[in-house]
N, C-alpha and C positions, 0 to 999 in steps of 0.2 A: 688493371694489368700493366699500364704504363709505369706505375710506381715500381713494380717488380722488374719489368723489362723495359727500361727507358729507350727512347728512340735515338739512334746514332745521328750524327750530323747529316744534314741533307734529306732526312726522312721526315715525312709529314703524315699525320692521321687525316684521312679523307672519308667523309660520310658517303655511303652509297644509298641513295634515296630509294632505289628499286627494291632493295632487300632489307632496308632499315638496319644496316650494319656498317661498321667502319673497316676500311682496309688501310694499308700503309704503303706510301709511295715515296720512292727515292727521286728527288727532283733532278739530280745529275744524270743518273743512268736510266731513268724511266722504268725501273724495276718496281714490282709490287709484291705484296704479301698480305694474307689475311690475318696473320699474327705479327706482332712486332718482330723485326728482323733479329733481335737479340734473343728471342724465345727459342728454346731448344727444338721445338716442333715446327718452327717457321719454315715455309717453303717459298723461297723467293723466285719469282718468274718474271718474264717480260710482260709488259702491259698488254691487255687484250687488243688494243688498237694496233700495236706493233705486230702482234701475232696475226691479226686479220690482214694487215697490209702485206706481210710477207707471204701469206697464203694466196692473196690475190695476185701478187707479182709472180709467184710460182705458176699459178693457173694461166696467167697471161702468156708467160714464156712457153708453156706447154702448148697452148693454143696456136702460138706463132709457129712452133716446130711442126705441128700437125698441118697447118695451113700451107707450109712450105712444101709439102709433099712427102712421100715416103723417103726415108733415109736410105742411101745406097751403102750397102756394106761392101767393104773391100774383100775381094776374093783372096784366099790364102794362097800364096805362091808355093808351088811344090819345090821341095829341095831338089837341086840338080842331082844329088847322090841317090835320091829316092826313086827307084824305078818300079814302084809298086810292090816291092819285096817286103816280106815280113821279117821282123827282127827276131832274134832268139827270145827276147823278153816277151814279145807278142805271143809266141807259141807257148811259153811257160804260163802266161796269163790265161790263155785259152784252155790249157790242160787243167788249171786250177778251177776254172769255172765249170768245166765238164765234170770234175770230181765232185763239186758241190751239188750239181744237179742229180747225180746218182744217189746221193745220200737221202 
């Protein structure tokens, strides 16, 4: 396969002993692919180690947020012009909903 789809610079063929198959690794970017990167069906991704590391960092950050306690949401300030009155568009929307319910 490498004769037809040669490896670009910085890419190496690496044997995976667990599944008795080779994958392709970019030494600079740490990207990997099961097919040579020049192959039309190649799907280049981050290495599994990097993906697991990012997932662990994400989980650790989430655990820290949860340990810090519940987040306090800011209350929405009422507009000083809003005295609890409905606007004309609210009434129109309400009429449209009522018409739909009747059908």
